[in-house]
PDB file of N, H, CA, C and O in Angstrom:
ATOM      1  N   MET A   1       0.844  -1.175   0.000  1.00  0.00           N
ATOM      2  CA  MET A   1       0.000   0.000   0.000  1.00  0.00           C
ATOM      3  C   MET A   1       0.891   1.240   0.000  1.00  0.00           C
ATOM      4  O   MET A   1       1.834   1.353   0.783  1.00  0.00           O
ATOM      5  N   ARG A   2       0.568   2.149  -0.887  1.00  0.00           N
ATOM      6  H   ARG A   2      -0.198   2.057  -1.523  1.00  0.00           H
ATOM      7  CA  ARG A   2       1.285   3.421  -0.926  1.00  0.00           C
ATOM      8  C   ARG A   2       0.486   4.462  -0.177  1.00  0.00           C
ATOM      9  O   ARG A   2      -0.732   4.346  -0.046  1.00  0.00           O
ATOM     10  N   THR A   3       1.167   5.476   0.313  1.00  0.00           N
ATOM     11  H   THR A   3       2.156   5.571   0.206  1.00  0.00           H
ATOM     12  CA  THR A   3       0.474   6.563   0.997  1.00  0.00           C
ATOM     13  C   THR A   3       0.756   7.859   0.275  1.00  0.00           C
ATOM     14  O   THR A   3       1.616   7.925  -0.603  1.00  0.00           O
ATOM     15  N   GLY A   4       0.028   8.882   0.649  1.00  0.00           N
ATOM     16  H   GLY A   4      -0.671   8.829   1.362  1.00  0.00           H
ATOM     17  CA  GLY A   4       0.227  10.183   0.036  1.00  0.00           C
ATOM     18  C   GLY A   4      -0.893  10.512  -0.923  1.00  0.00           C
ATOM     19  O   GLY A   4      -1.711   9.658  -1.266  1.00  0.00           O
ATOM     20  N   PRO A   5      -0.922  11.750  -1.350  1.00  0.00           N
ATOM     21  CA  PRO A   5      -1.989  12.178  -2.248  1.00  0.00           C
ATOM     22  C   PRO A   5      -1.881  11.537  -3.628  1.00  0.00           C
ATOM     23  O   PRO A   5      -0.802  11.138  -4.067  1.00  0.00           O
ATOM     24  N   ILE A   6      -3.000  11.451  -4.282  1.00  0.00           N
ATOM     25  H   ILE A   6      -3.876  11.775  -3.925  1.00  0.00           H
ATOM     26  CA  ILE A   6      -3.051  10.936  -5.642  1.00  0.00           C
ATOM     27  C   ILE A   6      -2.467  11.996  -6.565  1.00  0.00           C
ATOM     28  O   ILE A   6      -2.747  13.183  -6.397  1.00  0.00           O
ATOM     29  N   THR A   7      -1.667  11.589  -7.527  1.00  0.00           N
ATOM     30  H   THR A   7      -1.440  10.625  -7.664  1.00  0.00           H
ATOM     31  CA  THR A   7      -1.016  12.550  -8.424  1.00  0.00           C
ATOM     32  C   THR A   7      -1.847  12.795  -9.682  1.00  0.00           C
ATOM     33  O   THR A   7      -2.728  12.009 -10.028  1.00  0.00           O
ATOM     34  N   LYS A   8      -1.545  13.898 -10.352  1.00  0.00           N
ATOM     35  H   LYS A   8      -0.829  14.537 -10.071  1.00  0.00           H
ATOM     36  CA  LYS A   8      -2.211  14.222 -11.615  1.00  0.00           C
ATOM     37  C   LYS A   8      -1.942  13.140 -12.659  1.00  0.00           C
ATOM     38  O   LYS A   8      -2.817  12.805 -13.458  1.00  0.00           O
ATOM     39  N   GLN A   9      -0.735  12.602 -12.644  1.00  0.00           N
ATOM     40  H   GLN A   9      -0.025  12.873 -11.995  1.00  0.00           H
ATOM     41  CA  GLN A   9      -0.377  11.562 -13.606  1.00  0.00           C
ATOM     42  C   GLN A   9      -1.230  10.309 -13.398  1.00  0.00           C
ATOM     43  O   GLN A   9      -1.646   9.674 -14.367  1.00  0.00           O
ATOM     44  N   GLU A  10      -1.489   9.956 -12.151  1.00  0.00           N
ATOM     45  H   GLU A  10      -1.151  10.472 -11.364  1.00  0.00           H
ATOM     46  CA  GLU A  10      -2.303   8.782 -11.858  1.00  0.00           C
ATOM     47  C   GLU A  10      -3.752   8.981 -12.315  1.00  0.00           C
ATOM     48  O   GLU A  10      -4.375   8.063 -12.849  1.00  0.00           O
ATOM     49  N   ILE A  11      -4.273  10.181 -12.102  1.00  0.00           N
ATOM     50  H   ILE A  11      -3.767  10.926 -11.669  1.00  0.00           H
ATOM     51  CA  ILE A  11      -5.642  10.469 -12.526  1.00  0.00           C
ATOM     52  C   ILE A  11      -5.733  10.461 -14.049  1.00  0.00           C
ATOM     53  O   ILE A  11      -6.671   9.898 -14.613  1.00  0.00           O
ATOM     54  N   THR A  12      -4.771  11.079 -14.710  1.00  0.00           N
ATOM     55  H   THR A  12      -4.009  11.536 -14.252  1.00  0.00           H
ATOM     56  CA  THR A  12      -4.747  11.094 -16.175  1.00  0.00           C
ATOM     57  C   THR A  12      -4.686   9.675 -16.722  1.00  0.00           C
ATOM     58  O   THR A  12      -5.390   9.340 -17.674  1.00  0.00           O
ATOM     59  N   LYS A  13      -3.848   8.845 -16.123  1.00  0.00           N
ATOM     60  H   LYS A  13      -3.275   9.117 -15.349  1.00  0.00           H
ATOM     61  CA  LYS A  13      -3.716   7.456 -16.560  1.00  0.00           C
ATOM     62  C   LYS A  13      -5.043   6.715 -16.400  1.00  0.00           C
ATOM     63  O   LYS A  13      -5.448   5.964 -17.287  1.00  0.00           O
ATOM     64  N   ALA A  14      -5.716   6.925 -15.272  1.00  0.00           N
ATOM     65  H   ALA A  14      -5.388   7.535 -14.551  1.00  0.00           H
ATOM     66  CA  ALA A  14      -7.003   6.270 -15.018  1.00  0.00           C
ATOM     67  C   ALA A  14      -8.064   6.721 -16.013  1.00  0.00           C
ATOM     68  O   ALA A  14      -8.829   5.897 -16.512  1.00  0.00           O
ATOM     69  N   ILE A  15      -8.122   8.011 -16.306  1.00  0.00           N
ATOM     70  H   ILE A  15      -7.501   8.681 -15.901  1.00  0.00           H
ATOM     71  CA  ILE A  15      -9.102   8.529 -17.272  1.00  0.00           C
ATOM     72  C   ILE A  15      -8.832   7.962 -18.662  1.00  0.00           C
ATOM     73  O   ILE A  15      -9.762   7.589 -19.378  1.00  0.00           O
ATOM     74  N   ASN A  16      -7.569   7.899 -19.038  1.00  0.00           N
ATOM     75  H   ASN A  16      -6.814   8.202 -18.457  1.00  0.00           H
ATOM     76  CA  ASN A  16      -7.217   7.372 -20.358  1.00  0.00           C
ATOM     77  C   ASN A  16      -7.527   5.886 -20.510  1.00  0.00           C
ATOM     78  O   ASN A  16      -7.711   5.406 -21.629  1.00  0.00           O
ATOM     79  N   LYS A  17      -7.587   5.150 -19.396  1.00  0.00           N
ATOM     80  H   LYS A  17      -7.437   5.540 -18.487  1.00  0.00           H
ATOM     81  CA  LYS A  17      -7.893   3.724 -19.438  1.00  0.00           C
ATOM     82  C   LYS A  17      -9.382   3.452 -19.660  1.00  0.00           C
ATOM     83  O   LYS A  17      -9.759   2.349 -20.056  1.00  0.00           O
ATOM     84  N   ILE A  18     -10.221   4.445 -19.409  1.00  0.00           N
ATOM     85  H   ILE A  18      -9.915   5.341 -19.088  1.00  0.00           H
ATOM     86  CA  ILE A  18     -11.664   4.250 -19.544  1.00  0.00           C
ATOM     87  C   ILE A  18     -12.006   4.054 -21.020  1.00  0.00           C
ATOM     88  O   ILE A  18     -11.562   4.818 -21.877  1.00  0.00           O
ATOM     89  N   LYS A  19     -12.784   3.042 -21.301  1.00  0.00           N
ATOM     90  H   LYS A  19     -13.145   2.421 -20.605  1.00  0.00           H
ATOM     91  CA  LYS A  19     -13.175   2.770 -22.681  1.00  0.00           C
ATOM     92  C   LYS A  19     -14.209   3.799 -23.141  1.00  0.00           C
ATOM     93  O   LYS A  19     -15.123   4.161 -22.401  1.00  0.00           O
ATOM     94  N   SER A  20     -14.040   4.253 -24.369  1.00  0.00           N
ATOM     95  H   SER A  20     -13.297   3.959 -24.970  1.00  0.00           H
ATOM     96  CA  SER A  20     -14.976   5.214 -24.949  1.00  0.00           C
ATOM     97  C   SER A  20     -16.291   4.547 -25.308  1.00  0.00           C
ATOM     98  O   SER A  20     -16.373   3.328 -25.457  1.00  0.00           O
ATOM     99  N   ARG A  21     -17.300   5.363 -25.440  1.00  0.00           N
ATOM    100  H   ARG A  21     -17.233   6.353 -25.319  1.00  0.00           H
ATOM    101  CA  ARG A  21     -18.643   4.926 -25.847  1.00  0.00           C
ATOM    102  C   ARG A  21     -19.276   3.932 -24.871  1.00  0.00           C
ATOM    103  O   ARG A  21     -20.000   3.022 -25.276  1.00  0.00           O
ATOM    104  N   LYS A  22     -18.993   4.118 -23.591  1.00  0.00           N
ATOM    105  H   LYS A  22     -18.404   4.856 -23.263  1.00  0.00           H
ATOM    106  CA  LYS A  22     -19.610   3.296 -22.555  1.00  0.00           C
ATOM    107  C   LYS A  22     -20.704   4.115 -21.876  1.00  0.00           C
ATOM    108  O   LYS A  22     -20.658   5.346 -21.862  1.00  0.00           O
ATOM    109  N   THR A  23     -21.671   3.426 -21.321  1.00  0.00           N
ATOM    110  H   THR A  23     -21.708   2.426 -21.332  1.00  0.00           H
ATOM    111  CA  THR A  23     -22.749   4.092 -20.607  1.00  0.00           C
ATOM    112  C   THR A  23     -22.180   4.777 -19.374  1.00  0.00           C
ATOM    113  O   THR A  23     -21.381   4.179 -18.653  1.00  0.00           O
ATOM    114  N   PRO A  24     -22.581   6.035 -19.115  1.00  0.00           N
ATOM    115  CA  PRO A  24     -22.088   6.725 -17.918  1.00  0.00           C
ATOM    116  C   PRO A  24     -22.447   5.961 -16.643  1.00  0.00           C
ATOM    117  O   PRO A  24     -23.467   5.274 -16.583  1.00  0.00           O
ATOM    118  N   GLY A  25     -21.612   6.088 -15.649  1.00  0.00           N
ATOM    119  H   GLY A  25     -20.783   6.646 -15.697  1.00  0.00           H
ATOM    120  CA  GLY A  25     -21.854   5.443 -14.359  1.00  0.00           C
ATOM    121  C   GLY A  25     -22.791   6.273 -13.506  1.00  0.00           C
ATOM    122  O   GLY A  25     -23.530   7.112 -14.023  1.00  0.00           O
ATOM    123  N   PRO A  26     -22.764   6.044 -12.201  1.00  0.00           N
ATOM    124  CA  PRO A  26     -23.670   6.754 -11.298  1.00  0.00           C
ATOM    125  C   PRO A  26     -23.488   8.272 -11.316  1.00  0.00           C
ATOM    126  O   PRO A  26     -24.408   9.014 -10.969  1.00  0.00           O
ATOM    127  N   ASP A  27     -22.307   8.732 -11.718  1.00  0.00           N
ATOM    128  H   ASP A  27     -21.560   8.130 -12.000  1.00  0.00           H
ATOM    129  CA  ASP A  27     -22.073  10.170 -11.765  1.00  0.00           C
ATOM    130  C   ASP A  27     -22.696  10.835 -12.992  1.00  0.00           C
ATOM    131  O   ASP A  27     -22.771  12.061 -13.070  1.00  0.00           O
ATOM    132  N   LYS A  28     -23.142  10.021 -13.948  1.00  0.00           N
ATOM    133  H   LYS A  28     -23.081   9.025 -13.886  1.00  0.00           H
ATOM    134  CA  LYS A  28     -23.812  10.481 -15.177  1.00  0.00           C
ATOM    135  C   LYS A  28     -22.906  11.313 -16.086  1.00  0.00           C
ATOM    136  O   LYS A  28     -23.403  12.032 -16.953  1.00  0.00           O
ATOM    137  N   ILE A  29     -21.596  11.227 -15.903  1.00  0.00           N
ATOM    138  H   ILE A  29     -21.192  10.643 -15.198  1.00  0.00           H
ATOM    139  CA  ILE A  29     -20.660  11.969 -16.755  1.00  0.00           C
ATOM    140  C   ILE A  29     -20.234  11.068 -17.902  1.00  0.00           C
ATOM    141  O   ILE A  29     -19.635  10.020 -17.662  1.00  0.00           O
ATOM    142  N   PRO A  30     -20.528  11.448 -19.150  1.00  0.00           N
ATOM    143  CA  PRO A  30     -20.122  10.632 -20.294  1.00  0.00           C
ATOM    144  C   PRO A  30     -18.596  10.519 -20.389  1.00  0.00           C
ATOM    145  O   PRO A  30     -17.875  11.469 -20.081  1.00  0.00           O
ATOM    146  N   THR A  31     -18.126   9.376 -20.808  1.00  0.00           N
ATOM    147  H   THR A  31     -18.712   8.605 -21.058  1.00  0.00           H
ATOM    148  CA  THR A  31     -16.695   9.128 -20.955  1.00  0.00           C
ATOM    149  C   THR A  31     -16.033  10.177 -21.838  1.00  0.00           C
ATOM    150  O   THR A  31     -14.939  10.654 -21.535  1.00  0.00           O
ATOM    151  N   GLU A  32     -16.695  10.531 -22.923  1.00  0.00           N
ATOM    152  H   GLU A  32     -17.583  10.144 -23.170  1.00  0.00           H
ATOM    153  CA  GLU A  32     -16.126  11.502 -23.859  1.00  0.00           C
ATOM    154  C   GLU A  32     -15.918  12.856 -23.182  1.00  0.00           C
ATOM    155  O   GLU A  32     -14.943  13.550 -23.471  1.00  0.00           O
ATOM    156  N   ALA A  33     -16.826  13.232 -22.288  1.00  0.00           N
ATOM    157  H   ALA A  33     -17.618  12.668 -22.054  1.00  0.00           H
ATOM    158  CA  ALA A  33     -16.686  14.510 -21.571  1.00  0.00           C
ATOM    159  C   ALA A  33     -15.495  14.463 -20.617  1.00  0.00           C
ATOM    160  O   ALA A  33     -14.754  15.437 -20.490  1.00  0.00           O
ATOM    161  N   MET A  34     -15.316  13.323 -19.947  1.00  0.00           N
ATOM    162  H   MET A  34     -15.918  12.531 -20.050  1.00  0.00           H
ATOM    163  CA  MET A  34     -14.168  13.195 -19.045  1.00  0.00           C
ATOM    164  C   MET A  34     -12.856  13.270 -19.808  1.00  0.00           C
ATOM    165  O   MET A  34     -11.917  13.945 -19.385  1.00  0.00           O
ATOM    166  N   LYS A  35     -12.799  12.577 -20.926  1.00  0.00           N
ATOM    167  H   LYS A  35     -13.562  12.029 -21.270  1.00  0.00           H
ATOM    168  CA  LYS A  35     -11.565  12.572 -21.709  1.00  0.00           C
ATOM    169  C   LYS A  35     -11.275  13.940 -22.323  1.00  0.00           C
ATOM    170  O   LYS A  35     -10.114  14.325 -22.458  1.00  0.00           O
ATOM    171  N   ALA A  36     -12.321  14.674 -22.696  1.00  0.00           N
ATOM    172  H   ALA A  36     -13.265  14.362 -22.587  1.00  0.00           H
ATOM    173  CA  ALA A  36     -12.134  16.000 -23.288  1.00  0.00           C
ATOM    174  C   ALA A  36     -11.707  17.034 -22.249  1.00  0.00           C
ATOM    175  O   ALA A  36     -11.122  18.060 -22.596  1.00  0.00           O
ATOM    176  N   SER A  37     -11.995  16.768 -20.983  1.00  0.00           N
ATOM    177  H   SER A  37     -12.470  15.935 -20.700  1.00  0.00           H
ATOM    178  CA  SER A  37     -11.662  17.742 -19.934  1.00  0.00           C
ATOM    179  C   SER A  37     -10.687  17.163 -18.900  1.00  0.00           C
ATOM    180  O   SER A  37     -10.752  17.493 -17.716  1.00  0.00           O
ATOM    181  N   THR A  38      -9.797  16.309 -19.363  1.00  0.00           N
ATOM    182  H   THR A  38      -9.744  16.041 -20.325  1.00  0.00           H
ATOM    183  CA  THR A  38      -8.847  15.649 -18.462  1.00  0.00           C
ATOM    184  C   THR A  38      -8.033  16.648 -17.649  1.00  0.00           C
ATOM    185  O   THR A  38      -7.861  16.453 -16.446  1.00  0.00           O
ATOM    186  N   SER A  39      -7.532  17.701 -18.264  1.00  0.00           N
ATOM    187  H   SER A  39      -7.671  17.859 -19.241  1.00  0.00           H
ATOM    188  CA  SER A  39      -6.676  18.642 -17.528  1.00  0.00           C
ATOM    189  C   SER A  39      -7.445  19.340 -16.405  1.00  0.00           C
ATOM    190  O   SER A  39      -6.905  19.551 -15.319  1.00  0.00           O
ATOM    191  N   VAL A  40      -8.690  19.695 -16.664  1.00  0.00           N
ATOM    192  H   VAL A  40      -9.129  19.524 -17.546  1.00  0.00           H
ATOM    193  CA  VAL A  40      -9.506  20.343 -15.633  1.00  0.00           C
ATOM    194  C   VAL A  40      -9.827  19.347 -14.519  1.00  0.00           C
ATOM    195  O   VAL A  40      -9.720  19.673 -13.336  1.00  0.00           O
ATOM    196  N   LEU A  41     -10.218  18.139 -14.902  1.00  0.00           N
ATOM    197  H   LEU A  41     -10.305  17.875 -15.862  1.00  0.00           H
ATOM    198  CA  LEU A  41     -10.552  17.122 -13.907  1.00  0.00           C
ATOM    199  C   LEU A  41      -9.363  16.767 -13.026  1.00  0.00           C
ATOM    200  O   LEU A  41      -9.513  16.633 -11.812  1.00  0.00           O
ATOM    201  N   THR A  42      -8.197  16.615 -13.616  1.00  0.00           N
ATOM    202  H   THR A  42      -8.076  16.724 -14.603  1.00  0.00           H
ATOM    203  CA  THR A  42      -7.029  16.242 -12.818  1.00  0.00           C
ATOM    204  C   THR A  42      -6.709  17.316 -11.786  1.00  0.00           C
ATOM    205  O   THR A  42      -6.376  16.999 -10.644  1.00  0.00           O
ATOM    206  N   SER A  43      -6.807  18.568 -12.173  1.00  0.00           N
ATOM    207  H   SER A  43      -7.078  18.826 -13.100  1.00  0.00           H
ATOM    208  CA  SER A  43      -6.538  19.653 -11.225  1.00  0.00           C
ATOM    209  C   SER A  43      -7.549  19.660 -10.084  1.00  0.00           C
ATOM    210  O   SER A  43      -7.181  19.784  -8.916  1.00  0.00           O
ATOM    211  N   CYS A  44      -8.821  19.526 -10.432  1.00  0.00           N
ATOM    212  H   CYS A  44      -9.120  19.425 -11.381  1.00  0.00           H
ATOM    213  CA  CYS A  44      -9.875  19.531  -9.409  1.00  0.00           C
ATOM    214  C   CYS A  44      -9.765  18.327  -8.479  1.00  0.00           C
ATOM    215  O   CYS A  44      -9.893  18.473  -7.264  1.00  0.00           O
ATOM    216  N   LEU A  45      -9.532  17.149  -9.031  1.00  0.00           N
ATOM    217  H   LEU A  45      -9.428  17.030 -10.019  1.00  0.00           H
ATOM    218  CA  LEU A  45      -9.486  15.937  -8.224  1.00  0.00           C
ATOM    219  C   LEU A  45      -8.258  15.868  -7.329  1.00  0.00           C
ATOM    220  O   LEU A  45      -8.356  15.414  -6.190  1.00  0.00           O
ATOM    221  N   THR A  46      -7.100  16.310  -7.820  1.00  0.00           N
ATOM    222  H   THR A  46      -7.020  16.680  -8.746  1.00  0.00           H
ATOM    223  CA  THR A  46      -5.910  16.295  -6.968  1.00  0.00           C
ATOM    224  C   THR A  46      -6.043  17.322  -5.851  1.00  0.00           C
ATOM    225  O   THR A  46      -5.649  17.059  -4.715  1.00  0.00           O
ATOM    226  N   SER A  47      -6.593  18.481  -6.164  1.00  0.00           N
ATOM    227  H   SER A  47      -6.913  18.695  -7.086  1.00  0.00           H
ATOM    228  CA  SER A  47      -6.808  19.507  -5.142  1.00  0.00           C
ATOM    229  C   SER A  47      -7.787  19.022  -4.081  1.00  0.00           C
ATOM    230  O   SER A  47      -7.556  19.199  -2.885  1.00  0.00           O
ATOM    231  N   SER A  48      -8.868  18.417  -4.520  1.00  0.00           N
ATOM    232  H   SER A  48      -9.056  18.274  -5.491  1.00  0.00           H
ATOM    233  CA  SER A  48      -9.875  17.890  -3.600  1.00  0.00           C
ATOM    234  C   SER A  48      -9.294  16.782  -2.728  1.00  0.00           C
ATOM    235  O   SER A  48      -9.555  16.735  -1.526  1.00  0.00           O
ATOM    236  N   ASN A  49      -8.511  15.897  -3.325  1.00  0.00           N
ATOM    237  H   ASN A  49      -8.299  15.935  -4.301  1.00  0.00           H
ATOM    238  CA  ASN A  49      -7.901  14.808  -2.580  1.00  0.00           C
ATOM    239  C   ASN A  49      -6.928  15.328  -1.535  1.00  0.00           C
ATOM    240  O   ASN A  49      -6.932  14.857  -0.397  1.00  0.00           O
ATOM    241  N   ARG A  50      -6.106  16.280  -1.900  1.00  0.00           N
ATOM    242  H   ARG A  50      -6.103  16.663  -2.824  1.00  0.00           H
ATOM    243  CA  ARG A  50      -5.143  16.853  -0.941  1.00  0.00           C
ATOM    244  C   ARG A  50      -5.865  17.532   0.213  1.00  0.00           C
ATOM    245  O   ARG A  50      -5.509  17.350   1.377  1.00  0.00           O
ATOM    246  N   SER A  51      -6.864  18.300  -0.116  1.00  0.00           N
ATOM    247  H   SER A  51      -7.153  18.448  -1.062  1.00  0.00           H
ATOM    248  CA  SER A  51      -7.637  19.000   0.908  1.00  0.00           C
ATOM    249  C   SER A  51      -8.319  18.012   1.849  1.00  0.00           C
ATOM    250  O   SER A  51      -8.294  18.185   3.068  1.00  0.00           O
ATOM    251  N   GLY A  52      -8.915  16.994   1.286  1.00  0.00           N
ATOM    252  H   GLY A  52      -8.935  16.853   0.296  1.00  0.00           H
ATOM    253  CA  GLY A  52      -9.619  16.000   2.088  1.00  0.00           C
ATOM    254  C   GLY A  52      -8.704  15.200   2.991  1.00  0.00           C
ATOM    255  O   GLY A  52      -9.071  14.888   4.124  1.00  0.00           O
ATOM    256  N   THR A  53      -7.514  14.863   2.507  1.00  0.00           N
ATOM    257  H   THR A  53      -7.216  15.116   1.587  1.00  0.00           H
ATOM    258  CA  THR A  53      -6.588  14.102   3.349  1.00  0.00           C
ATOM    259  C   THR A  53      -5.980  14.991   4.424  1.00  0.00           C
ATOM    260  O   THR A  53      -5.744  14.527   5.539  1.00  0.00           O
ATOM    261  N   GLN A  54      -5.723  16.252   4.114  1.00  0.00           N
ATOM    262  H   GLN A  54      -5.915  16.628   3.208  1.00  0.00           H
ATOM    263  CA  GLN A  54      -5.163  17.169   5.109  1.00  0.00           C
ATOM    264  C   GLN A  54      -6.155  17.436   6.236  1.00  0.00           C
ATOM    265  O   GLN A  54      -5.765  17.572   7.396  1.00  0.00           O
ATOM    266  N   LYS A  55      -7.418  17.509   5.897  1.00  0.00           N
ATOM    267  H   LYS A  55      -7.735  17.398   4.955  1.00  0.00           H
ATOM    268  CA  LYS A  55      -8.449  17.785   6.898  1.00  0.00           C
ATOM    269  C   LYS A  55      -8.998  16.509   7.525  1.00  0.00           C
ATOM    270  O   LYS A  55      -9.936  16.552   8.321  1.00  0.00           O
ATOM    271  N   LYS A  56      -8.402  15.365   7.157  1.00  0.00           N
ATOM    272  H   LYS A  56      -7.640  15.330   6.511  1.00  0.00           H
ATOM    273  CA  LYS A  56      -8.776  14.056   7.690  1.00  0.00           C
ATOM    274  C   LYS A  56     -10.185  13.620   7.284  1.00  0.00           C
ATOM    275  O   LYS A  56     -10.783  12.773   7.947  1.00  0.00           O
ATOM    276  N   PHE A  57     -10.718  14.189   6.201  1.00  0.00           N
ATOM    277  H   PHE A  57     -10.232  14.877   5.662  1.00  0.00           H
ATOM    278  CA  PHE A  57     -12.006  13.744   5.673  1.00  0.00           C
ATOM    279  C   PHE A  57     -11.827  12.455   4.883  1.00  0.00           C
ATOM    280  O   PHE A  57     -12.736  11.628   4.804  1.00  0.00           O
ATOM    281  N   LEU A  58     -10.647  12.298   4.302  1.00  0.00           N
ATOM    282  H   LEU A  58      -9.909  12.970   4.366  1.00  0.00           H
ATOM    283  CA  LEU A  58     -10.339  11.123   3.494  1.00  0.00           C
ATOM    284  C   LEU A  58      -9.202  10.349   4.130  1.00  0.00           C
ATOM    285  O   LEU A  58      -8.356  10.913   4.826  1.00  0.00           O
ATOM    286  N   TYR A  59      -9.196   9.065   3.884  1.00  0.00           N
ATOM    287  H   TYR A  59      -9.882   8.607   3.319  1.00  0.00           H
ATOM    288  CA  TYR A  59      -8.119   8.202   4.348  1.00  0.00           C
ATOM    289  C   TYR A  59      -6.835   8.606   3.650  1.00  0.00           C
ATOM    290  O   TYR A  59      -6.826   8.765   2.430  1.00  0.00           O
ATOM    291  N   SER A  60      -5.757   8.775   4.389  1.00  0.00           N
ATOM    292  H   SER A  60      -5.764   8.646   5.381  1.00  0.00           H
ATOM    293  CA  SER A  60      -4.510   9.241   3.790  1.00  0.00           C
ATOM    294  C   SER A  60      -3.733   8.150   3.069  1.00  0.00           C
ATOM    295  O   SER A  60      -2.908   8.452   2.207  1.00  0.00           O
ATOM    296  N   GLY A  61      -3.979   6.890   3.403  1.00  0.00           N
ATOM    297  H   GLY A  61      -4.649   6.644   4.103  1.00  0.00           H
ATOM    298  CA  GLY A  61      -3.353   5.792   2.689  1.00  0.00           C
ATOM    299  C   GLY A  61      -4.227   5.405   1.516  1.00  0.00           C
ATOM    300  O   GLY A  61      -5.416   5.722   1.497  1.00  0.00           O
ATOM    301  N   ARG A  62      -3.663   4.734   0.555  1.00  0.00           N
ATOM    302  H   ARG A  62      -2.696   4.477   0.571  1.00  0.00           H
ATOM    303  CA  ARG A  62      -4.486   4.310  -0.581  1.00  0.00           C
ATOM    304  C   ARG A  62      -3.917   3.045  -1.164  1.00  0.00           C
ATOM    305  O   ARG A  62      -2.728   2.752  -1.041  1.00  0.00           O
ATOM    306  N   HIS A  63      -4.784   2.314  -1.794  1.00  0.00           N
ATOM    307  H   HIS A  63      -5.750   2.552  -1.894  1.00  0.00           H
ATOM    308  CA  HIS A  63      -4.368   1.107  -2.493  1.00  0.00           C
ATOM    309  C   HIS A  63      -4.162   1.464  -3.954  1.00  0.00           C
ATOM    310  O   HIS A  63      -4.761   2.419  -4.450  1.00  0.00           O
ATOM    311  N   ASP A  64      -3.342   0.726  -4.630  1.00  0.00           N
ATOM    312  H   ASP A  64      -2.856  -0.049  -4.227  1.00  0.00           H
ATOM    313  CA  ASP A  64      -3.109   0.972  -6.053  1.00  0.00           C
ATOM    314  C   ASP A  64      -4.281   0.437  -6.864  1.00  0.00           C
ATOM    315  O   ASP A  64      -4.232  -0.682  -7.376  1.00  0.00           O
ATOM    316  N   ILE A  65      -5.323   1.233  -6.977  1.00  0.00           N
ATOM    317  H   ILE A  65      -5.363   2.141  -6.560  1.00  0.00           H
ATOM    318  CA  ILE A  65      -6.508   0.818  -7.726  1.00  0.00           C
ATOM    319  C   ILE A  65      -6.628   1.549  -9.044  1.00  0.00           C
ATOM    320  O   ILE A  65      -7.463   1.189  -9.873  1.00  0.00           O
ATOM    321  N   LEU A  66      -5.820   2.556  -9.255  1.00  0.00           N
ATOM    322  H   LEU A  66      -5.141   2.849  -8.581  1.00  0.00           H
ATOM    323  CA  LEU A  66      -5.905   3.317 -10.501  1.00  0.00           C
ATOM    324  C   LEU A  66      -5.194   2.626 -11.611  1.00  0.00           C
ATOM    325  O   LEU A  66      -5.165   3.129 -12.734  1.00  0.00           O
TER     326      LEU A  66
END
């Protein structure tokens, strides 16, 4: 298990692994929209993750699931 915040590179890699033309999940965000806005999403998600772990809202350790 690795610890520390999730990096932009890890989020980008995870988004790129998502298959195109799939039905949106519970978040209702189409895959094409996520892939088209990868740079915005990575910034928002890494910032949110750092903030959440610093304030102890999120678990600071993580498993390699990306």
